[in-house]
Backbone as CSV, one residue per row, in Angstrom:
resi,resn,N_x,N_y,N_z,CA_x,CA_y,CA_z,C_x,C_y,C_z
1,UNK,-16.450,-21.924,-20.456,-16.836,-20.526,-20.304,-16.400,-20.016,-18.926
2,UNK,-15.842,-18.804,-18.907,-15.345,-18.246,-17.642,-16.509,-17.872,-16.740
3,UNK,-16.353,-18.144,-15.443,-17.378,-17.803,-14.464,-17.499,-16.292,-14.359
4,UNK,-18.690,-15.794,-14.076,-18.928,-14.370,-13.952,-19.181,-14.008,-12.501
5,UNK,-18.653,-12.839,-12.082,-18.912,-12.333,-10.745,-20.293,-11.689,-10.720
6,UNK,-20.811,-11.526,-9.545,-22.160,-10.986,-9.401,-22.158,-9.478,-9.150
7,UNK,-20.997,-8.841,-9.275,-20.946,-7.402,-9.072,-20.025,-6.809,-10.120
8,UNK,-20.090,-5.493,-10.280,-19.337,-4.814,-11.323,-18.033,-4.265,-10.783
9,UNK,-16.890,-4.690,-11.299,-15.618,-4.157,-10.817,-15.480,-2.692,-11.152
10,UNK,-14.651,-2.003,-10.384,-14.474,-0.564,-10.565,-13.064,-0.252,-11.040
11,UNK,-12.924,0.899,-11.656,-11.629,1.417,-12.073,-10.824,0.393,-12.870
12,UNK,-11.294,0.031,-14.085,-10.560,-0.956,-14.873,-9.198,-0.451,-15.272
13,UNK,-8.255,-1.341,-15.303,-6.891,-0.993,-15.710,-6.508,-1.835,-16.911
14,UNK,-5.663,-1.280,-17.744,-5.262,-1.991,-18.947,-4.378,-3.182,-18.589
15,UNK,-4.648,-4.304,-19.231,-3.828,-5.494,-19.043,-2.967,-5.665,-20.282
16,UNK,-1.676,-5.796,-20.086,-0.770,-5.986,-21.203,-0.191,-7.387,-21.161
17,UNK,0.175,-7.897,-22.309,0.771,-9.211,-22.405,2.218,-9.076,-22.825
18,UNK,3.045,-9.999,-22.375,4.443,-9.985,-22.784,4.546,-10.318,-24.269
19,UNK,5.466,-9.687,-24.993,5.604,-9.971,-26.419,6.038,-11.396,-26.660
20,UNK,5.554,-11.965,-27.711,5.932,-13.334,-28.069,7.269,-13.329,-28.783
21,UNK,7.942,-14.465,-28.778,9.251,-14.586,-29.414,9.140,-14.443,-30.919
22,UNK,10.199,-13.933,-31.560,10.210,-13.765,-33.002,10.439,-15.097,-33.706
23,UNK,10.409,-15.114,-35.054,10.607,-16.353,-35.808,12.003,-16.923,-35.579
24,UNK,12.117,-18.216,-35.607,13.409,-18.877,-35.376,14.396,-18.527,-36.484
25,UNK,15.679,-18.429,-36.130,16.725,-18.107,-37.089,16.978,-19.329,-37.982
26,UNK,17.144,-19.088,-39.287,17.395,-20.217,-40.197,18.751,-20.841,-39.908
27,UNK,18.911,-22.110,-40.286,20.157,-22.820,-40.047,21.326,-22.152,-40.753
28,UNK,21.088,-21.702,-42.020,22.164,-21.077,-42.798,22.613,-19.779,-42.122
29,UNK,21.622,-18.966,-41.693,21.963,-17.691,-41.060,22.682,-17.923,-39.737
30,UNK,22.243,-18.938,-38.979,22.848,-19.235,-37.694,24.306,-19.635,-37.877
31,UNK,24.589,-20.470,-38.871,25.960,-20.898,-39.112,26.837,-19.706,-39.493
32,UNK,26.240,-18.760,-40.242,27.005,-17.595,-40.629,27.389,-16.747,-39.428
33,UNK,26.469,-16.577,-38.504,26.757,-15.805,-37.311,27.832,-16.463,-36.477
34,UNK,27.764,-17.806,-36.348,28.761,-18.545,-35.586,30.137,-18.383,-36.207
35,UNK,30.183,-18.409,-37.560,31.454,-18.261,-38.243,32.098,-16.912,-37.984
36,UNK,31.313,-15.846,-37.994,31.824,-14.510,-37.710,32.357,-14.441,-36.283
37,UNK,31.626,-15.029,-35.361,32.029,-15.000,-33.948,33.352,-15.733,-33.755
38,UNK,33.537,-16.892,-34.432,34.770,-17.655,-34.299,35.945,-16.863,-34.862
39,UNK,35.733,-16.222,-36.002,36.797,-15.435,-36.611,37.189,-14.272,-35.717
40,UNK,36.206,-13.628,-35.123,36.496,-12.496,-34.225,37.289,-12.949,-33.022
41,UNK,36.973,-14.116,-32.519,37.679,-14.624,-31.348,39.131,-14.928,-31.694
42,UNK,39.360,-15.397,-32.899,40.716,-15.772,-33.288,41.583,-14.542,-33.524
43,UNK,41.037,-13.472,-34.094,41.836,-12.300,-34.448,41.853,-11.252,-33.347
44,UNK,40.957,-11.355,-32.416,40.875,-10.346,-31.360,40.195,-9.083,-31.826
45,UNK,39.555,-9.087,-33.029,38.886,-7.914,-33.568,37.394,-8.197,-33.613
46,UNK,36.582,-7.272,-33.148,35.139,-7.437,-33.163,34.583,-7.032,-34.510
47,UNK,33.336,-7.343,-34.752,32.716,-7.075,-36.051,32.583,-5.601,-36.345
48,UNK,32.677,-4.724,-35.328,32.610,-3.284,-35.577,33.996,-2.667,-35.774
49,UNK,35.055,-3.491,-35.820,36.406,-3.008,-36.075,37.220,-2.699,-34.842
50,UNK,36.603,-2.754,-33.658,37.342,-2.460,-32.423,38.076,-3.687,-31.932
51,UNK,39.263,-3.472,-31.361,39.981,-4.557,-30.736,39.466,-4.759,-29.328
52,UNK,39.557,-5.988,-28.828,38.997,-6.314,-27.524,39.643,-5.496,-26.403
53,UNK,40.967,-5.269,-26.515,41.614,-4.556,-25.429,41.303,-3.066,-25.449
54,UNK,40.591,-2.583,-26.509,40.210,-1.188,-26.554,38.870,-0.932,-25.871
55,UNK,38.162,-1.995,-25.580,36.845,-1.855,-24.971,36.964,-1.566,-23.490
56,UNK,36.153,-0.630,-23.011,36.105,-0.336,-21.589,35.150,-1.317,-20.913
57,UNK,35.489,-1.756,-19.716,34.588,-2.664,-19.029,33.261,-1.989,-18.716
58,UNK,32.187,-2.738,-18.799,30.857,-2.200,-18.513,30.723,-1.910,-17.026
59,UNK,29.927,-0.899,-16.735,29.650,-0.575,-15.340,28.837,-1.701,-14.725
60,UNK,29.168,-2.104,-13.497,28.402,-3.173,-12.872,26.949,-2.752,-12.661
61,UNK,26.041,-3.682,-12.850,24.618,-3.432,-12.682,24.204,-3.890,-11.297
62,UNK,23.529,-3.035,-10.577,23.080,-3.398,-9.234,22.079,-4.540,-9.306
63,UNK,22.255,-5.520,-8.455,21.383,-6.692,-8.490,20.038,-6.410,-7.862
64,UNK,19.957,-5.414,-6.981,18.715,-5.094,-6.316,18.479,-3.586,-6.359
65,UNK,17.205,-3.208,-6.391,16.864,-1.801,-6.376,17.169,-1.195,-5.013
66,UNK,17.560,0.081,-5.022,17.834,0.757,-3.771,16.544,0.954,-3.000
67,UNK,16.551,0.729,-1.697,15.328,0.907,-0.921,14.890,2.366,-0.926
68,UNK,13.575,2.556,-0.900,13.023,3.898,-0.920,13.420,4.654,0.363
69,UNK,13.835,5.895,0.194,14.225,6.710,1.336,12.962,7.312,1.935
70,UNK,12.609,6.839,3.125,11.379,7.292,3.762,11.686,8.459,4.685
71,UNK,11.923,9.582,4.077,12.257,10.769,4.848,11.721,11.989,4.119
72,UNK,11.179,12.930,4.887,10.605,14.140,4.316,11.611,15.285,4.319
73,UNK,11.358,16.261,3.477,12.151,17.480,3.493,11.786,18.282,4.741
74,UNK,12.608,19.255,5.140,12.253,20.079,6.309,10.890,20.766,6.157
75,UNK,10.577,21.220,4.941,9.287,21.878,4.719,8.135,20.881,4.877
76,UNK,8.278,19.678,4.318,7.246,18.674,4.440,7.069,18.220,5.893
77,UNK,8.181,18.158,6.626,8.123,17.772,8.034,7.263,18.740,8.831
78,UNK,7.518,20.032,8.644,6.736,21.031,9.386,5.266,20.993,8.975
79,UNK,5.035,20.753,7.685,3.652,20.726,7.184,2.863,19.572,7.777
80,UNK,3.437,18.361,7.813,2.677,17.225,8.325,2.538,17.294,9.844
81,UNK,3.531,17.825,10.559,3.396,17.991,12.010,2.255,18.962,12.326
82,UNK,2.200,20.061,11.594,1.123,21.032,11.792,-0.224,20.405,11.444
83,UNK,-0.250,19.603,10.390,-1.486,18.933,9.974,-1.986,17.992,11.066
84,UNK,-1.056,17.203,11.658,-1.448,16.253,12.697,-1.903,16.970,13.974
85,UNK,-1.206,18.021,14.347,-1.582,18.759,15.557,-2.937,19.426,15.377
86,UNK,-3.160,20.019,14.210,-4.438,20.678,13.958,-5.570,19.664,13.873
87,UNK,-5.329,18.562,13.141,-6.361,17.546,12.982,-6.716,16.853,14.278
88,UNK,-5.722,16.615,15.129,-5.963,15.916,16.388,-6.761,16.757,17.367
89,UNK,-6.701,18.087,17.212,-7.465,18.970,18.084,-8.730,19.482,17.416
90,UNK,-9.013,18.976,16.192,-10.207,19.401,15.472,-11.468,18.962,16.230
91,UNK,-12.559,19.609,15.934,-13.816,19.354,16.649,-14.205,17.875,16.605
92,UNK,-14.064,17.239,15.461,-14.519,15.847,15.362,-13.593,14.858,16.067
93,UNK,-12.372,15.297,16.426,-11.410,14.387,17.060,-11.084,14.736,18.508
94,UNK,-11.632,15.826,19.021,-11.169,16.363,20.301,-11.428,15.416,21.480
95,UNK,-12.397,14.492,21.370,-12.702,13.596,22.487,-11.992,12.254,22.401
96,UNK,-11.163,12.060,21.389,-10.491,10.766,21.231,-9.382,10.558,22.253
97,UNK,-8.577,11.568,22.493,-7.530,11.510,23.528,-7.344,12.913,24.075
98,UNK,-8.326,13.398,24.868,-8.322,14.790,25.338,-7.159,15.136,26.244
99,UNK,-6.535,14.155,26.894,-5.439,14.437,27.840,-4.063,14.316,27.197
100,UNK,-4.020,14.184,25.903,-2.733,14.057,25.212,-1.919,15.343,25.364
101,UNK,-0.653,15.178,25.738,0.295,16.304,25.776,0.802,16.490,24.341
102,UNK,0.262,17.483,23.638,0.569,17.642,22.220,2.025,18.000,21.996
103,UNK,2.666,18.719,22.936,4.080,19.033,22.782,4.937,17.776,22.935
104,UNK,4.558,16.899,23.837,5.265,15.627,23.999,5.108,14.776,22.762
105,UNK,3.902,14.807,22.191,3.653,14.064,20.946,4.499,14.615,19.818
106,UNK,4.659,15.930,19.752,5.474,16.533,18.687,6.934,16.117,18.813
107,UNK,7.458,16.050,20.026,8.846,15.629,20.210,9.030,14.181,19.734
108,UNK,8.032,13.334,20.010,8.106,11.945,19.550,8.070,11.871,18.035
109,UNK,7.259,12.703,17.401,7.168,12.708,15.946,8.485,13.167,15.303
110,UNK,9.089,14.176,15.863,10.355,14.673,15.295,11.474,13.661,15.448
111,UNK,11.354,12.786,16.430,12.365,11.746,16.627,12.087,10.503,15.773
112,UNK,10.999,10.504,15.019,10.613,9.333,14.219,10.299,9.769,12.788
113,UNK,11.317,10.125,11.977,11.062,10.632,10.617,10.301,9.663,9.720
114,UNK,10.497,8.340,9.910,9.761,7.374,9.089,8.273,7.407,9.395
115,UNK,7.918,7.665,10.657,6.506,7.763,11.015,5.870,8.998,10.381
116,UNK,6.641,10.087,10.344,6.149,11.289,9.686,5.959,11.039,8.189
117,UNK,6.889,10.305,7.596,6.748,9.952,6.167,5.476,9.157,5.944
118,UNK,5.215,8.178,6.824,4.014,7.350,6.690,2.746,8.189,6.845
119,UNK,2.734,9.063,7.850,1.561,9.926,8.049,1.342,10.830,6.841
120,UNK,2.429,11.290,6.233,2.308,12.135,5.047,1.772,11.345,3.853
121,UNK,2.179,10.089,3.723,1.623,9.240,2.671,0.124,9.042,2.855
122,UNK,-0.287,8.834,4.090,-1.717,8.687,4.378,-2.463,9.967,4.022
123,UNK,-1.881,11.096,4.371,-2.523,12.375,4.028,-2.672,12.542,2.521
124,UNK,-1.615,12.225,1.771,-1.652,12.370,0.314,-2.690,11.467,-0.321
125,UNK,-2.995,10.343,0.324,-3.947,9.384,-0.234,-5.343,9.498,0.365
126,UNK,-5.626,10.619,1.020,-6.982,10.907,1.441,-7.435,10.349,2.770
127,UNK,-6.496,9.898,3.625,-6.870,9.296,4.905,-7.160,10.321,5.998
128,UNK,-6.731,11.569,5.803,-6.874,12.621,6.810,-6.402,12.117,8.185
129,UNK,-5.131,11.721,8.300,-4.647,11.120,9.546,-4.664,12.083,10.724
130,UNK,-4.935,11.524,11.910,-4.935,12.301,13.141,-4.612,11.366,14.288
131,UNK,-4.174,11.921,15.407,-3.938,11.112,16.607,-5.286,10.754,17.208
132,UNK,-5.555,9.456,17.371,-6.882,9.055,17.858,-6.829,8.252,19.154
133,UNK,-5.620,7.897,19.609,-5.498,7.138,20.864,-4.119,7.385,21.457
134,UNK,-4.047,7.443,22.787,-2.767,7.636,23.467,-2.802,6.910,24.800
135,UNK,-1.633,6.390,25.215,-1.497,5.784,26.534,-0.151,6.205,27.111
136,UNK,0.344,5.470,28.110,1.560,5.892,28.771,2.833,5.723,27.964
137,UNK,2.797,4.938,26.877,4.016,4.673,26.106,4.053,5.358,24.759
138,UNK,2.912,5.803,24.262,2.901,6.428,22.951,1.503,6.726,22.481
139,UNK,1.340,6.869,21.163,0.037,7.215,20.608,-0.119,6.594,19.217
140,UNK,-1.366,6.547,18.759,-1.689,5.971,17.459,-2.206,7.051,16.527
141,UNK,-1.702,7.034,15.295,-2.185,7.908,14.225,-2.971,7.038,13.252
142,UNK,-4.139,7.496,12.859,-4.939,6.661,11.967,-5.846,7.440,11.045
143,UNK,-6.522,6.706,10.170,-7.459,7.290,9.203,-8.634,7.933,9.937
144,UNK,-8.863,9.207,9.643,-9.996,9.919,10.240,-10.862,10.586,9.178
145,UNK,-10.741,10.141,7.933,-11.652,10.612,6.892,-13.056,10.108,7.198
146,UNK,-14.067,10.917,6.887,-15.433,10.524,7.195,-15.878,9.306,6.407
147,UNK,-15.314,9.117,5.235,-15.626,7.948,4.412,-14.326,7.243,4.030
148,UNK,-14.441,5.987,3.679,-13.271,5.219,3.241,-12.564,5.955,2.109
149,UNK,-11.256,6.191,2.206,-10.547,6.944,1.173,-10.764,6.350,-0.225
150,UNK,-11.009,7.229,-1.177,-11.259,6.794,-2.549,-10.089,5.994,-3.102
151,UNK,-8.869,6.336,-2.706,-7.681,5.658,-3.234,-7.601,4.190,-2.836
152,UNK,-8.344,3.795,-1.806,-8.251,2.420,-1.310,-9.369,1.515,-1.809
153,UNK,-10.375,2.059,-2.432,-11.568,1.279,-2.742,-11.360,0.292,-3.894
154,UNK,-12.228,-0.698,-3.925,-12.204,-1.766,-4.929,-10.978,-2.665,-4.782
155,UNK,-10.514,-2.834,-3.543,-9.364,-3.722,-3.302,-9.845,-5.009,-2.639
156,UNK,-9.039,-6.049,-2.760,-9.261,-7.277,-2.009,-8.466,-7.159,-0.700
157,UNK,-8.496,-8.215,0.137,-7.914,-8.086,1.466,-6.388,-8.198,1.460
158,UNK,-5.837,-9.250,0.858,-4.394,-9.478,0.939,-3.866,-10.188,-0.297
159,UNK,-2.581,-10.571,-0.261,-1.934,-11.191,-1.418,-2.566,-12.537,-1.787
160,UNK,-2.967,-13.308,-0.787,-3.609,-14.591,-1.070,-4.914,-14.392,-1.830
161,UNK,-5.639,-13.350,-1.473,-6.886,-13.053,-2.176,-6.608,-12.638,-3.620
162,UNK,-5.513,-11.908,-3.838,-5.111,-11.536,-5.196,-4.856,-12.787,-6.029
163,UNK,-4.106,-13.734,-5.471,-3.799,-14.966,-6.198,-5.073,-15.728,-6.537
164,UNK,-6.027,-15.770,-5.589,-7.262,-16.504,-5.815,-8.061,-15.880,-6.960
165,UNK,-8.169,-14.553,-6.963,-8.917,-13.884,-8.032,-8.251,-14.103,-9.382
166,UNK,-6.916,-13.998,-9.428,-6.212,-14.170,-10.702,-6.351,-15.599,-11.225
167,UNK,-6.440,-16.565,-10.320,-6.591,-17.963,-10.739,-8.000,-18.245,-11.248
168,UNK,-9.012,-17.733,-10.566,-10.399,-18.062,-10.907,-11.070,-17.058,-11.824
169,UNK,-10.637,-15.809,-11.815,-11.217,-14.773,-12.664,-10.085,-13.940,-13.264
170,UNK,-9.289,-14.519,-14.157,-8.074,-13.855,-14.634,-8.295,-12.526,-15.328
171,UNK,-9.490,-12.245,-15.834,-9.746,-10.994,-16.532,-10.375,-9.925,-15.633
172,UNK,-10.541,-10.231,-14.388,-11.202,-9.282,-13.498,-10.253,-8.187,-13.036
173,UNK,-10.769,-6.984,-12.950,-9.972,-5.823,-12.571,-10.290,-5.412,-11.131
174,UNK,-9.243,-5.077,-10.376,-9.438,-4.606,-9.003,-8.230,-3.764,-8.598
175,UNK,-8.354,-3.088,-7.470,-7.352,-2.104,-7.039,-6.400,-2.699,-6.001
176,UNK,-5.662,-3.747,-6.388,-4.666,-4.304,-5.487,-5.269,-4.896,-4.230
177,UNK,-4.489,-4.898,-3.137,-4.983,-5.452,-1.891,-4.662,-4.538,-0.721
178,UNK,-5.542,-4.577,0.287,-5.476,-3.644,1.413,-4.190,-3.789,2.215
179,UNK,-3.780,-5.023,2.494,-2.584,-5.238,3.324,-1.341,-4.655,2.664
180,UNK,-1.177,-4.871,1.374,-0.008,-4.361,0.671,-0.025,-2.838,0.566
181,UNK,-1.191,-2.252,0.336,-1.290,-0.803,0.252,-0.908,-0.151,1.571
182,UNK,-1.397,-0.720,2.671,-1.053,-0.183,3.993,0.436,-0.338,4.270
183,UNK,0.977,-1.509,3.955,2.393,-1.775,4.191,3.278,-0.808,3.386
184,UNK,2.856,-0.468,2.175,3.629,0.458,1.343,3.706,1.837,1.969
185,UNK,2.754,2.169,2.822,2.753,3.457,3.511,3.418,3.369,4.886
186,UNK,3.873,2.178,5.268,4.436,2.015,6.598,3.385,1.939,7.677
187,UNK,2.159,1.529,7.304,1.046,1.469,8.237,0.496,0.048,8.311
188,UNK,-0.473,-0.149,9.197,-1.206,-1.407,9.315,-2.682,-1.150,9.108
189,UNK,-3.429,-2.201,8.821,-4.878,-2.045,8.808,-5.370,-1.800,10.221
190,UNK,-6.364,-0.961,10.349,-6.961,-0.705,11.653,-7.680,-1.962,12.131
191,UNK,-7.624,-2.210,13.447,-8.334,-3.353,14.020,-9.771,-2.958,14.346
192,UNK,-10.596,-3.962,14.589,-11.974,-3.697,14.992,-12.006,-2.896,16.287
193,UNK,-11.149,-3.248,17.245,-11.129,-2.547,18.526,-10.753,-1.073,18.356
194,UNK,-9.811,-0.785,17.472,-9.419,0.600,17.237,-10.562,1.379,16.582
195,UNK,-11.242,0.750,15.625,-12.376,1.406,14.979,-13.521,1.629,15.961
196,UNK,-13.735,0.693,16.879,-14.783,0.845,17.893,-14.467,1.994,18.846
197,UNK,-13.183,2.151,19.198,-12.777,3.265,20.054,-13.153,4.595,19.396
198,UNK,-12.906,4.718,18.121,-13.245,5.944,17.401,-14.758,6.143,17.374
199,UNK,-15.496,5.060,17.093,-16.950,5.170,17.000,-17.586,5.627,18.307
200,UNK,-17.056,5.143,19.409,-17.654,5.451,20.707,-17.270,6.822,21.249
201,UNK,-16.240,7.435,20.688,-15.725,8.688,21.237,-15.784,9.859,20.262
202,UNK,-16.578,9.721,19.229,-16.776,10.824,18.283,-18.257,10.977,18.002
203,UNK,-18.626,12.105,17.441,-20.035,12.352,17.133,-20.552,11.293,16.155
204,UNK,-21.775,10.819,16.383,-22.289,9.730,15.541,-22.574,10.173,14.101
205,UNK,-22.313,9.290,13.200,-22.713,9.482,11.806,-22.795,8.109,11.143
206,UNK,-23.304,8.087,9.927,-23.556,6.824,9.246,-22.721,6.782,7.964
207,UNK,-21.769,5.881,7.973,-20.900,5.739,6.792,-21.645,5.094,5.627
208,UNK,-21.289,5.504,4.437,-21.841,4.878,3.240,-20.916,3.809,2.684
209,UNK,-19.657,3.835,3.121,-18.673,2.897,2.590,-18.196,1.928,3.667
210,UNK,-17.533,0.869,3.212,-17.053,-0.186,4.102,-15.534,-0.209,4.127
211,UNK,-14.997,-0.756,5.218,-13.539,-0.883,5.345,-13.162,-2.290,5.775
212,UNK,-12.073,-2.800,5.193,-11.485,-4.041,5.699,-10.773,-3.736,7.013
213,UNK,-10.854,-4.670,7.972,-10.135,-4.558,9.235,-9.095,-5.670,9.329
214,UNK,-8.074,-5.421,10.127,-7.078,-6.460,10.356,-7.768,-7.706,10.895
215,UNK,-7.492,-8.838,10.276,-8.267,-10.046,10.516,-7.451,-11.116,11.235
216,UNK,-7.982,-11.714,12.306,-7.275,-12.803,12.991,-6.978,-13.957,12.055
217,UNK,-5.904,-14.676,12.350,-5.425,-15.731,11.459,-6.445,-16.835,11.261
218,UNK,-7.173,-17.207,12.315,-8.129,-18.312,12.181,-9.255,-17.975,11.211
219,UNK,-9.707,-16.714,11.223,-10.740,-16.293,10.281,-10.172,-16.243,8.870
220,UNK,-8.952,-15.748,8.732,-8.355,-15.647,7.399,-8.101,-17.020,6.804
221,UNK,-7.710,-17.990,7.620,-7.469,-19.354,7.109,-8.749,-19.969,6.558
222,UNK,-9.889,-19.515,7.051,-11.179,-20.004,6.556,-11.589,-19.322,5.267
223,UNK,-10.746,-18.394,4.757,-11.018,-17.723,3.496,-11.717,-16.394,3.623
224,UNK,-11.961,-15.934,4.861,-12.720,-14.706,5.065,-11.835,-13.575,5.592
225,UNK,-12.414,-12.378,5.623,-11.768,-11.213,6.201,-12.837,-10.366,6.868
226,UNK,-12.453,-9.630,7.913,-13.385,-8.764,8.627,-13.556,-7.447,7.894
227,UNK,-14.758,-6.911,7.927,-15.038,-5.606,7.349,-16.141,-4.960,8.167
228,UNK,-16.342,-3.654,7.995,-17.399,-2.997,8.747,-17.542,-1.535,8.358
229,UNK,-18.492,-0.855,9.041,-18.686,0.575,8.865,-19.446,1.144,10.059
230,UNK,-19.432,2.466,10.157,-20.058,3.151,11.280,-21.579,3.183,11.146
231,UNK,-22.265,2.930,12.264,-23.700,3.162,12.372,-23.923,3.961,13.655
232,UNK,-23.932,5.285,13.541,-24.071,6.116,14.729,-22.857,5.963,15.627
233,UNK,-23.113,5.620,16.910,-22.018,5.372,17.850,-21.490,3.942,17.745
234,UNK,-22.117,3.140,16.955,-21.785,1.725,16.878,-21.003,1.390,15.612
235,UNK,-20.451,0.212,15.623,-19.693,-0.280,14.484,-20.295,-1.610,14.040
236,UNK,-20.732,-1.676,12.800,-21.204,-2.942,12.255,-20.008,-3.703,11.716
237,UNK,-19.837,-4.944,12.161,-18.698,-5.764,11.726,-19.214,-7.086,11.186
238,UNK,-18.694,-7.486,10.046,-19.057,-8.775,9.449,-17.836,-9.445,8.873
239,UNK,-18.040,-10.569,8.263,-16.952,-11.279,7.589,-17.446,-11.743,6.235
240,UNK,-16.532,-11.697,5.270,-16.878,-12.050,3.898,-15.632,-12.576,3.209
241,UNK,-15.814,-13.158,2.027,-14.675,-13.661,1.266,-13.615,-12.579,1.133
242,UNK,-12.357,-12.926,1.421,-11.282,-11.942,1.352,-11.008,-11.483,-0.069
243,UNK,-11.536,-12.193,-1.052,-11.348,-11.817,-2.454,-12.426,-10.850,-2.945
244,UNK,-13.387,-10.524,-2.080,-14.473,-9.636,-2.502,-13.956,-8.208,-2.626
245,UNK,-14.444,-7.515,-3.626,-14.068,-6.112,-3.822,-15.183,-5.397,-4.572
246,UNK,-15.389,-4.156,-4.230,-16.326,-3.316,-4.978,-15.989,-1.852,-4.752
247,UNK,-16.707,-0.978,-5.402,-16.389,0.452,-5.375,-16.678,1.120,-4.039
248,UNK,-17.318,0.419,-3.119,-17.641,0.990,-1.799,-16.818,0.381,-0.680
249,UNK,-15.816,-0.406,-0.995,-15.054,-1.085,0.056,-13.565,-0.770,-0.083
250,UNK,-12.958,-0.306,1.029,-11.524,-0.016,1.055,-10.932,-0.393,2.401
251,UNK,-10.161,0.512,2.988,-9.559,0.208,4.286,-9.121,1.497,4.974
252,UNK,-8.966,1.412,6.292,-8.415,2.507,7.088,-7.142,2.022,7.761
253,UNK,-6.170,2.917,7.912,-4.862,2.508,8.433,-4.529,3.108,9.775
254,UNK,-3.485,2.568,10.397,-3.019,3.051,11.691,-1.526,2.816,11.820
255,UNK,-0.865,3.647,12.609,0.563,3.452,12.908,0.853,3.956,14.307
256,UNK,1.825,3.331,14.958,2.148,3.594,16.361,3.412,4.432,16.466
257,UNK,3.390,5.446,17.343,4.557,6.275,17.618,4.818,6.241,19.119
258,UNK,6.032,5.902,19.513,6.398,5.829,20.918,6.947,7.147,21.427
259,UNK,6.610,7.485,22.676,7.144,8.689,23.293,8.662,8.531,23.494
260,UNK,9.364,9.642,23.491,10.817,9.602,23.685,11.220,10.131,25.045
261,UNK,10.281,10.690,25.826,10.588,11.177,27.167,9.381,10.996,28.089
């Protein structure tokens, strides 16, 4: 009997199976097909009446898929730059990096189209990205939604956790893994230190949802991952099985942009 989890998975997805092979070809039928093929080879005529030299060569098939073009249209570029500038100066974010030169930040963003693409992906997936930290070399854009984005919830921590769940609970449904989702957007998981910086420099509130944080290798090797949520000005941080997932747990992301002048 399959082991049961102690919590209810969210957002079930349909599982499909590969089709099974058809019935084996009879010996008589197989010999007939071979005979036709031999005759065609000898006469140079195919079974549809075409001669071999009349056939056009097939177009070569690409062995690998083309990489995704991570670039926005001019309209999308202006939209996400305006979104970041407005969000970074919004009331809830104004104390995160009050001395940031926003025009200097805009020049850096325009020189980094892939970063703009990543920020736009975060925006589309409910992260409400904004600039939350800056120093002498650049700045960080990260998740500033009040709650863990709905699109990220019910995920496990990483690919190893996915393999573990599939091995031990093959029928269990979950929403992928946090590390891969962040990587697909060109972002990283936020660290505990980054989340603490936000907690200490913004108005206090109490989150209802949890987020996975980037986890040190020694903790991950032990099978765990870091997670936490806001409690006022503080951040509660714990560790739990990296394969754990539920409807209240997701992740927040971050990406670095370097100044160009």
